C-alpha angles and dihedrals in degrees: 000000000000090000092053094043093244091121133029130020096308126237096099110177117268117253119256092238131044114303086225094062117107091242122033127204131205133192106248093221090058092050093045091051091050091048092051090054095042094047097039097253127152117279118250115288126216087259091054090053091047092051091049092049092050091049091049092050092050091047091050092051091050094052093040089065090056095054129096107265088237088070095050098088093054093048093044089054090053099041101034115178094012088078099043097103 
């Protein structure tokens, strides 16, 4: 109901994929930020952003190892230092 604006203040984050897909996916950090605002929570602190950035870098490194090596240069150009280890 939050997604469709039938509950809450509206403005729920857009899904990462097409809203017309059968299943939609959201970035948790976007949803959490919306929830904090909608439910009157504290905005993200610098520590929250740091924790999210570290988790994203670790997730990127994990998936990078699963890719075809042909795709590595493109992703390295995009991610830079996050893939240097």
